[in-house]
C-alpha positions as CSV (number, residue, x, y, z in Angstrom):
1,M,-0.2,0.3,0.0
2,S,1.8,3.6,-1.1
3,V,1.8,6.2,1.9
4,L,0.0,9.1,0.9
5,S,0.9,12.6,2.4
6,V,-2.7,13.6,3.0
7,P,-4.8,10.9,5.3
8,R,-7.0,9.3,2.9
9,A,-10.2,9.8,5.1
10,E,-9.1,14.4,4.2
11,L,-9.8,13.0,0.8
12,V,-12.6,11.1,0.7
13,G,-14.1,13.4,2.6
14,A,-13.1,16.3,0.5
15,A,-15.1,14.7,-2.5
16,G,-17.9,13.9,-0.5
17,R,-18.3,17.6,0.9
18,L,-18.0,18.8,-2.7
19,R,-20.6,16.5,-4.1
20,A,-23.4,17.5,-1.1
21,V,-23.1,21.3,-2.1
22,R,-23.5,20.6,-5.6
23,S,-26.7,18.6,-4.8
24,A,-27.9,20.8,-2.3
25,A,-27.5,23.3,-4.8
26,P,-30.8,24.7,-6.7
27,R,-32.0,23.2,-9.8
28,H,-32.3,25.9,-11.6
29,L,-28.4,27.0,-10.8
30,K,-27.5,23.2,-11.2
31,Q,-28.9,23.6,-15.1
32,T,-27.3,27.0,-15.3
33,G,-24.3,26.0,-14.1
34,R,-24.2,23.1,-16.4
35,R,-24.8,24.9,-19.6
36,V,-22.0,27.3,-19.0
37,A,-19.6,24.4,-18.0
38,R,-20.4,21.9,-21.4
39,G,-20.0,25.8,-23.8
40,T,-16.6,26.4,-22.1
41,G,-15.8,22.6,-21.9
42,Q,-16.5,22.8,-26.0
43,L,-14.8,25.6,-26.7
44,T,-11.5,24.6,-24.5
45,A,-11.6,21.1,-25.7
46,A,-8.2,20.8,-26.9
47,L,-7.1,21.7,-23.8
48,R,-8.9,18.9,-22.1
49,M,-8.0,14.9,-21.3
50,H,-9.5,12.3,-23.1
51,P,-10.7,9.4,-21.5
52,D,-8.9,6.8,-20.7
53,F,-11.2,4.2,-19.2
54,L,-15.2,3.9,-19.7
55,I,-17.4,1.6,-17.4
56,V,-19.5,0.5,-20.6
57,G,-22.4,-1.8,-18.6
58,A,-24.3,-3.6,-18.2
59,Q,-27.2,-1.6,-16.9
60,R,-28.3,-2.0,-13.0
61,C,-24.6,-4.3,-12.4
62,G,-23.0,-1.9,-10.3
63,T,-21.2,0.6,-12.8
64,T,-22.3,3.7,-10.1
65,S,-20.8,1.6,-7.6
66,L,-17.2,1.2,-9.2
67,F,-17.2,4.7,-10.5
68,R,-17.5,6.1,-7.3
69,A,-15.1,3.9,-5.9
70,L,-12.9,4.4,-8.6
71,I,-13.4,8.5,-8.3
72,A,-12.2,8.2,-4.7
73,H,-8.2,7.2,-5.7
74,P,-6.6,10.3,-6.0
75,D,-5.3,9.7,-9.6
76,V,-8.7,9.7,-11.0
77,T,-10.9,12.9,-11.7
78,P,-14.2,12.1,-12.7
79,P,-16.3,14.2,-15.6
80,L,-17.7,17.3,-15.5
81,F,-21.1,16.9,-13.3
82,H,-22.4,13.4,-14.8
83,K,-20.6,10.0,-14.3
84,G,-22.0,9.2,-17.7
85,V,-21.8,11.4,-20.6
86,H,-23.7,9.2,-23.1
87,Y,-21.3,10.9,-26.1
88,F,-21.0,7.2,-27.7
89,D,-25.4,5.9,-27.5
90,V,-27.3,9.0,-27.6
91,N,-25.0,12.1,-28.2
92,Y,-23.0,11.0,-30.8
93,N,-24.0,14.0,-33.5
94,R,-23.2,16.5,-30.8
95,G,-19.1,15.5,-31.9
96,Q,-16.0,14.8,-30.2
97,N,-15.3,18.4,-28.8
98,W,-18.8,18.5,-27.0
99,Y,-17.7,15.1,-25.8
100,I,-14.0,16.4,-24.6
101,G,-15.3,19.2,-23.4
102,H,-16.9,17.0,-20.4
103,F,-13.3,16.3,-19.2
104,P,-11.0,17.8,-16.9
105,L,-7.9,20.8,-18.3
106,R,-4.9,18.9,-18.9
107,H,-2.3,18.8,-15.7
108,R,-5.2,19.9,-13.5
109,P,-3.5,19.4,-9.8
110,R,-5.3,16.9,-7.2
111,L,-4.4,16.9,-3.9
112,G,-2.3,13.6,-2.6
113,R,-1.6,12.6,-6.5
114,L,0.3,9.3,-6.7
115,G,1.1,9.3,-10.7
116,P,-0.4,10.7,-13.7
117,T,-3.7,11.8,-13.4
118,R,-6.8,9.4,-15.5
119,T,-10.2,10.4,-16.0
120,G,-12.9,8.4,-17.2
121,E,-16.8,7.9,-17.3
122,A,-19.7,5.6,-16.8
123,S,-22.5,4.9,-19.3
124,P,-24.3,1.4,-18.9
125,Y,-25.9,1.8,-22.1
126,Y,-22.8,1.8,-24.1
127,L,-22.7,-2.4,-24.5
128,H,-26.2,-2.4,-25.5
129,H,-26.2,-0.1,-28.0
130,P,-25.3,-1.3,-31.5
131,L,-23.0,1.6,-32.7
132,V,-21.1,2.1,-29.9
133,P,-18.2,-0.3,-30.3
134,E,-17.2,1.0,-33.5
135,R,-17.5,4.6,-32.4
136,I,-15.2,4.3,-29.5
137,A,-12.5,2.1,-31.8
138,A,-12.6,5.2,-33.9
139,D,-12.5,7.9,-31.5
140,L,-10.7,6.6,-28.5
141,P,-8.4,3.6,-30.2
142,D,-6.2,3.8,-26.7
143,V,-9.1,3.9,-24.2
144,R,-9.9,1.0,-21.4
145,L,-13.1,-0.4,-21.4
146,I,-14.5,-2.3,-18.1
147,V,-17.5,-4.3,-18.3
148,L,-19.6,-5.3,-15.1
149,L,-22.2,-8.2,-15.6
150,R,-24.3,-10.1,-12.8
151,D,-27.1,-12.9,-13.1
152,P,-29.3,-11.8,-16.0
153,V,-32.6,-12.7,-14.4
154,E,-32.1,-10.4,-11.5
155,R,-30.5,-7.5,-13.6
156,A,-34.0,-8.0,-15.6
157,Y,-36.1,-7.4,-12.7
158,S,-34.3,-4.6,-11.2
159,A,-33.9,-3.1,-14.3
160,H,-37.8,-3.0,-14.5
161,R,-37.9,-1.9,-11.2
162,H,-35.6,1.1,-12.0
163,E,-37.5,2.2,-15.3
164,L,-40.6,2.5,-13.0
165,L,-39.7,5.1,-11.2
166,R,-37.9,6.9,-13.6
167,G,-41.5,6.6,-15.4
168,F,-40.3,5.1,-18.7
169,E,-42.4,1.9,-17.8
170,T,-45.8,1.5,-16.9
171,E,-46.6,-2.3,-17.0
172,D,-45.7,-5.3,-14.3
173,F,-43.1,-7.2,-15.3
174,E,-44.5,-10.3,-16.7
175,R,-46.7,-7.8,-19.0
176,A,-43.4,-5.8,-20.1
177,L,-41.8,-9.2,-21.2
178,D,-44.2,-10.3,-23.0
179,L,-44.2,-7.1,-25.1
180,E,-40.2,-6.9,-25.3
181,P,-40.5,-8.5,-28.9
182,Q,-43.2,-5.9,-30.1
183,R,-41.5,-3.0,-28.8
184,L,-38.1,-3.5,-29.8
185,V,-39.2,-4.9,-33.4
186,G,-37.2,-3.2,-36.1
187,E,-35.6,-0.5,-33.2
188,E,-32.0,-1.7,-33.9
189,E,-32.2,-1.7,-37.6
190,R,-33.3,1.9,-37.5
191,L,-30.4,2.9,-34.7
192,R,-27.9,1.1,-37.5
193,E,-29.6,3.4,-40.5
194,D,-30.0,6.8,-38.8
195,S,-27.5,7.8,-36.4
196,G,-29.5,10.8,-35.1
197,Y,-32.4,8.2,-33.9
198,R,-32.7,7.8,-30.0
199,S,-35.0,4.5,-29.1
200,I,-36.6,4.6,-26.0
201,A,-37.5,1.0,-26.3
202,H,-34.0,0.0,-27.1
203,Q,-32.9,1.7,-24.4
204,H,-35.5,1.2,-21.6
205,H,-37.4,-1.7,-22.6
206,A,-34.8,-4.4,-23.3
207,Y,-35.3,-6.4,-19.8
208,V,-34.2,-9.8,-21.7
209,G,-32.3,-8.3,-24.9
210,R,-29.6,-6.1,-22.1
211,G,-29.3,-10.0,-20.5
212,E,-27.8,-11.6,-23.5
213,Y,-24.2,-10.6,-22.5
214,A,-22.4,-12.6,-25.1
215,T,-24.0,-11.1,-28.2
216,Q,-22.7,-7.6,-27.0
217,L,-19.5,-8.6,-25.5
218,Q,-18.1,-10.2,-29.0
219,R,-19.4,-7.1,-30.5
220,L,-17.2,-5.2,-28.5
221,F,-14.3,-7.3,-28.6
222,T,-14.6,-7.2,-32.1
223,F,-13.9,-3.6,-32.6
224,V,-11.8,-2.6,-29.5
225,G,-9.7,-5.8,-28.8
226,R,-10.5,-8.1,-26.4
227,E,-6.8,-7.0,-24.3
228,R,-8.5,-3.7,-23.9
229,V,-11.6,-5.1,-21.9
230,L,-12.2,-6.1,-18.1
231,V,-15.0,-8.1,-17.9
232,L,-16.0,-8.3,-14.4
233,D,-18.6,-10.7,-12.0
234,S,-20.8,-7.9,-9.9
235,D,-21.5,-10.8,-7.7
236,V,-18.1,-11.6,-7.0
237,L,-17.1,-7.9,-6.6
238,F,-19.6,-7.4,-3.9
239,Q,-19.2,-10.3,-2.0
240,N,-15.4,-9.2,-1.7
241,P,-14.4,-5.9,-3.5
242,E,-10.8,-6.2,-2.6
243,P,-9.8,-8.3,-5.2
244,S,-11.8,-7.0,-7.9
245,Y,-10.7,-3.7,-7.5
246,T,-7.2,-4.4,-7.5
247,R,-8.1,-6.0,-11.1
248,V,-9.1,-2.5,-11.9
249,L,-6.6,-0.7,-10.7
250,S,-3.9,-2.9,-11.7
251,F,-6.1,-3.0,-15.8
252,L,-6.2,1.1,-15.7
253,E,-2.0,1.2,-14.6
254,L,-2.5,2.4,-11.8
255,P,-1.1,2.9,-8.3
256,P,-2.1,0.5,-5.6
257,W,-4.8,2.6,-3.5
258,G,-7.3,1.5,-0.6
259,P,-10.4,2.5,-1.0
260,A,-13.5,4.0,1.2
261,P,-16.0,1.2,1.9
262,F,-17.0,-0.4,-1.2
263,R,-20.9,0.8,-1.0
264,Q,-23.8,-0.7,-3.3
265,H,-25.3,2.7,-4.9
266,N,-28.6,2.9,-6.8
267,A,-30.0,-0.4,-5.0
268,R,-34.0,-0.9,-5.5
269,P,-35.6,-3.2,-3.3
270,R,-38.4,-4.8,-4.3
271,G,-40.3,-7.8,-3.4
272,P,-39.6,-11.8,-4.6
273,M,-40.2,-12.5,-8.7
274,A,-42.5,-15.1,-9.4
275,A,-41.4,-18.8,-9.3
276,S,-42.6,-19.3,-13.3
277,T,-41.2,-16.3,-14.3
278,R,-37.8,-16.9,-12.5
279,A,-37.8,-20.1,-14.7
280,R,-38.9,-18.6,-17.9
281,L,-36.2,-16.7,-17.8
282,E,-33.9,-19.1,-16.1
283,E,-34.3,-21.1,-19.6
284,H,-34.3,-18.6,-21.5
285,F,-30.5,-17.5,-20.6
286,A,-29.3,-20.8,-20.1
287,P,-27.7,-20.9,-23.9
288,H,-26.7,-17.0,-23.4
289,D,-25.0,-17.9,-20.5
290,A,-23.5,-21.2,-22.0
291,A,-21.9,-18.4,-24.6
292,L,-20.8,-15.9,-22.3
293,A,-18.6,-18.8,-20.4
294,E,-17.1,-19.9,-23.3
295,L,-16.5,-16.2,-24.5
296,I,-14.5,-15.3,-21.2
297,G,-13.3,-18.6,-20.2
298,E,-15.1,-19.4,-17.2
299,T,-18.7,-19.8,-15.7
300,P,-20.0,-16.8,-14.3
301,S,-20.7,-17.0,-10.7
302,W,-24.9,-17.3,-11.0
303,R,-24.5,-20.4,-13.3
304,R,-21.8,-22.6,-10.9
């Protein structure tokens, strides 16, 4: 463990106080501040860092928790205002200067820094969007990608609750599963044909589709390269955070660092899933999980 000149608690506490101040600000001030920051960032894009890492998904698999643990590291600086910029999926037509404008200025000093500063973001729709891998490959040829996966049955159930609370879903879980094929028909094709198209159904109603991990990972490996992608099992991460966190730091070439207590963020408790629904989903995902195991060279925790 590296020795810091400033206690870890002081660094983490300062970051937490800054987030609290931002959260307490009136909404209109936040919106104004973001508009000004985005405009300034776009004008100064040539002076700003390019992201070193992207946490690309999957949705409801712990991306927020890992992102917050990473930005506690003294050598990691987050983007402005949001953990997820969502450039490569829904904002790609805004252009690269708009994207780079979300990141910190180069050589920005940070208290307690151990080595070169890294920056990155977490946008969990990146893994599922069909055009994102080739866009990343073209625009960020050196970026490293982190993928978090969990039991796709639990992921689907959690995602449904998430979309209900956000107002993107009005149907119960079983009905939403029945509607999914109808809702998504032709959506991926339209996304491929129209670079400016944004599909609410593809982004918010793919409860089953987002859990078919092997297809999405293979697409990512094809365009970006297997060596630039780290795949983590969320259940393993939350049960024993330190080994997984150490793997992430090594993958990103960051010095060892003991994070603040690893917390699960954005968890949304709900009642148990109907046994018949669980059986239906487990049967559906069985061949997809088998393909995933072959692709990554190990059986995922939920199938052991």
